[in-house]
N, C-alpha and C positions, 0 to 999 in steps of 0.2 A: 449480582445483576438479576438472578432468578427470583430472589425475594423482593426485588424492587418493582418488577413488572406487575405483580398483583396489586401493589399499593398504587401504582399509576392507574390501574383499572378502577380501583375504588375512588380515586380522585376524579376520574372522568365520569363515574357513575353518579356522584353526588349531585351535580347541577341538574341532570334530567330528573332525578328523584325530587329535587326541590321544585322543578317546574311542574311535575305531575301533581304535587300537593301544594300548588301555589296558593290555593284558597285558604289553607290552614297554616302555612309557614311564611314568614317574612322573606322578602326578596333578598335582603342583605345576608341571609344565611347561606347564599350561594358562595360567599367569600370563605366559608368554612372549609371549602375544598383545598385551600392553600395549606390548611393544617396537616393534610396527609403528606405534604412535602417535608414537613418537619420530622415525620416518621420514616419515610422511605427515600426522601431526597428528590423525588420527581424524575423527570426524564433526563435531567442533568447527570444523575448517577449512572443511568444506562449509557449515556454518551461517553462518560468518563471511562467506564469499564470496557466499552467497545474499543476505545483507543488504547487502553492498557493491553488488551488482548492483541491488538494489531501491533503494538510496539514489541510485544513478547515474541511474536512469530515472524518478525521481519526486521530488517536493518537497512541502513543507508538509503539509497534511492528507492528500493522496494518499499520501505516504510513510508516514504513521502508519497509515493503513488497510491499506497493503500489509504493514507490519510485523506488524500484528494478524492479517492473513490467514496470513502465514508461521507465526506461533505457533499459530494454529488448525489449520493443516495438520499441524504436528508433533504436536499433541495427538491429532488424528484418526488419524494414522499409528500412534501408540502404542496407542490403543484397538483399532484394527483388527488390529494385530500380535498383541496378546494374545489377542483373540478367535480369530484364525486359528490361532495356535499351539495354543490349547486344543482346537480342533476337529480339527486335523490330527494331533496327537500320539497320540491313541488309535488312529489308523489305521496310522501308521508313525512310529517315533521320529525318522527323518531328514527327514521331510517339512517340518517348520517351517524347518529349516536350508536345505534346497533352495529353498524359497519365498523366504526372505530373500535368498539369493544371486541368485536370478532378478530380484528387484526392484533389487538393486544394479547388475546388468548393464543393466537397463532405464534406470536413472539415468545410467549411463555413456553409453549411446546417446543419451539426451536431451540430455546436456551438450554433445554434439558440434555441435548446431545453435545453441548460444548464441554470439552474435557477441562477439568480443573485440577488435574493431578500434575504436580511439578515435574518438569523434565530438565532441571538445571544441570544434571550431571552429564548429559550427552552433549558432546561438542559437535558443532556443525562440520560437515565435510569440507576439508581445506580446498577441494577442487571446485567448490560451488561459491560463486561470488554474488552477493546481494540477493540471496535466495531465502526462503522461509527456513526458520530454525526448527520448527516442529509443526506437524499437521494440526489444524484447528479442531477438526472433528474426530472424535474418538472412534476407532474401528471396533466392530463388535467383538473381535477376538483379542482385544487388548487385555493382556493379563500379565504382562511383564512386571516383575517386582521393581520398586523404585529404589535406585542406588542412592548412596549417601551423597550429600552436597559436596562439590569440589571446594577446596580452600580458596581458589582464585575467585570463585563466585561469592563465597562467603565473606571474603575480605576481612575487614576489621569488625564485623558485627559480632556481638556477643551471642552466646548459645541460645538465649531466650529471645533473640530478635530475628531468628531465621524463619522464613516463610510463615506469613500470618495465617495461612490455612492449615498448618500442621500443628495441632495442639497435643501435648502429651496426655497419656491416659491419666484419668483422675483429676484433670484440671477443672476447676469450677468456673461458673460464669463470671464471678468476681475477678478471679485471676486472669481470665481471658480478656475482660474489659480493661484491667490494669495494664496488661501487656500491650493491648491495642492502643491505649492512650499513650503509653511510653513510646511506641513506635511512631505515633503521630507527632508527639512532642519532639522526638529526635529528628523527624523529617522536617518539621518547621524550623528547628534549630539549624539544620544544614542549609535550608533555604536562606535564612537571614544572614548566614555566614558566607554566602556565595554571591559576590557582587555581580558577577556576570548573569547569574540566574535572576537576580532582582531586576537587572536591566532589561532582560527579555520579558519578564512578567509585567513590567511597567509598559513595555511596548504592546503586550497583549491587551491591556486595559485601554490604552489610548486608541489603538486600532479598532477595538470593538466599538468604542464610542463613535469613531469616525464612520464605521460601516453601518451603524444603526440609523444614520440619517436617511438613507435611501428608503428602506421599508417603512420607517416611522412617519416620515413627512411627505413622501412623494405625492400621494393622492390629495392631501390638503393643499400642498403647494401648487400643484397643477390646476386644481379647481379655483383657487383664488387668483393666481397670477395670470392664467390664460382663459379662465371662464369655462373650463371643461367640466363635464359631469364625472362622477366617480366611475361610472361604467366605462366611459371613454378613456379616462385616465388609467384604468386597469390594463389597457393595451400596452402602455409604457412599462407598467410593472411586469407584464408578461415578457416584454422585450428584454428587460434586465435579467429575469430568471433564465431566459434562453441563452443569453450571453454567458451567464455564470456556468451553466451546464457545459457549454462548448469549451470554456476555459478549463474547467475541472476535469473533464473527461478526455479532451483531445489536446488542447494547446500546451498546458503545463506539463503533463506526462511526456508529450512529444519533445518539448524543449529540454526536459530533464534527461531524457535518453540521449539526445544529441550532445548535450554538455558532458554527459558521463561517458558515453561510448565513442563518440566521434572526436571530441576535443580532449577527452581524458581528465576532466575535472572530477574531483571527489564529491561526496555527498554534501559536505559543508559548503564548498564553493558554489555548487549548483543551487542549493537551497537559499543561501544568502543572496545570491544574485537575483533569483526569481522573487525573493521577498522584497528586495529593494525596488525592483521594477513594479511589483504589485502595489507597494505603498505610494510610489510616484503616480501610478495610474489612478489609484483611489483618491489621492489628494487633488490632482488636477481635474478629475472627473466631477467630484462633488463641488469643487470651487467653480467650475464652468456651469454646473447646474444652478448655482446660487446667483450668478450674474447674467444668466441667459435671458435675453429679452425676447427671443423668438424660439418657436418650437424646434426647428432644426438644430440649434445650438444645444437645447435641452436634451435632445436625443443623443447627440454626440457625447454630452456629459454623462448620460446614463450608461452608454456603452463603455466609456472609459472607466467609470466608477465600478461597473460590474466586472470589468476585466481584472480587478483586484480580488476576486472571489476566493482565490486559494491562499490568501495571506495568512489566515489563522492556522491552516494546516501546515504551512511552511514554518511559521513561528513555533508550532508545537514540535516539529521535527528538529529544529535548531535547539530547542530546549532539551529534547531527549538526548542529543549529542553532548549536552553539558552536564548531565547528572548521572549518578550511579543507577544501575538497573533496580537496586533495592528501593530507590526513592521515587520510582516512576509513578506509582499509584498516588502517593501523597502530592507530588507536584502536579499531576494531572487534575487532581481534585481542586487544587488552588487555581489552576487555569480555568476550570469550569466555574468556580466562584467568581473569578474576575470577569468572565463572560456575562454572568448574571448581573454583577455589579455594574459593568459597563452599560448594559441595557437599562438598568435602574437609574443610572445617572444621566444617560442620554435622553430619556423620555422627558423629564422635567426641564432639562437644559434646552432642548429643541422646542418644546411647547412654549416656554417662556420667551425665547428669542423670536419665535414665530408671532406670538402675540405682540411683542414689541415692534416687529416689522410691520404688522397690520396697522398699528397706531401711527407709524411714520409714513405709511403709504404703500400701495401695491408693489412698487419697485423694490421695497425692502423685505418682501416676504421670503426672499431667498437667503435671509440672514442665517438660518440654521445650517444650510449647506455651505455657506462661506466659513462658518465656524468649523464644520466637519472637515472641509477641505484644508483648513489650517492645521487641524489635528493630524490629518493624513500626511501633510508635508513635513510637520514636525517629526512624525514617525520615520519618514524617509531620511531626514537629516540624522536622526539618532541611529538608524540602521547603518548609515555610512561610517559611524564610529565603531561598529561592531568588529571585533578582531577574532581571528581563528583561535579556538581553544588550544591550550598548550600541548595536550596529548595529540590532538589532531595535527598540529603544526609539526611535531616531532615525526609522526608517521608520514606526513607529506614530504618532509625533507629527506627521510630515509629512503 
């Protein structure tokens, strides 16, 4: 993650440099910024590593709440970024870019204090339930030697597959790359052999495509269907973002605590129930947006669709319960790839159906949301088929 942040900085630096020398360079060269993602992976890698760290230091409902908080922080950052850019751009065209780079430098500095030393040998206190396994920030006086890995953590892994960050002395770059590729190949082999995991990853892709309809098509849809300007339609976008923050920060964590502490449900029961509710709200909300003939019905649809904001965090938590701790980083990388793939598929799908709706008439411009609503309801039906993992079922019965 530390090495990826500077590459994100370079990626963001390239478009302004291209703009500064616009007279000498072709405008299409701005697309070369995507090439830096091939080297560093872009912000998707940062997101993946943040979730890996969160999964490493928490478990159960604490992990779910942490995932929801990470999602909420990303939403708040997007809102504040747009507001800040809107305020700074009239003052100076380059101020938003300088501000963005400054925050990336701050992120690089912050990542330097995150501990990357393995703490697999220390077992959590049996008297603590759903708490952090290890502190995230390294204390200045941390100098304790690292004990050997426990056999129960090591499991069936071979000696050369233990901890990707610990390389023996004298290892060459070639051998390290070979080992990394071997671990990656083994992780993907485990994924393809795990039908439950494939089922959940398929849900991640479908739900991502359903969720992308709201931010992708809302402004165009409102402007064509109701004759609103983009500036006026932005109020509806702000409404959706506000509902998402309330869901992520207040409602879902509160419901999770009630289900866990008051009713006595375990993490799987609470997460699966909230995930099913989120998919139902997402499907019904986007479907209502597509058929809404009046603004009040559209607003209700936006509120319902935005209420499914925690869906991806809940699915990620369910996935974590289905895999070995050694496979978390590989599976999370696949989840990030599916998020990007879902967005890449959703864009052409919704733009094509929107154009088809325009040709059929204004009343058909909601066709993208009807399709997105169908995907959401399909996800809800598939989630109803999800059953408790065998290990979790045994623990629950005992």
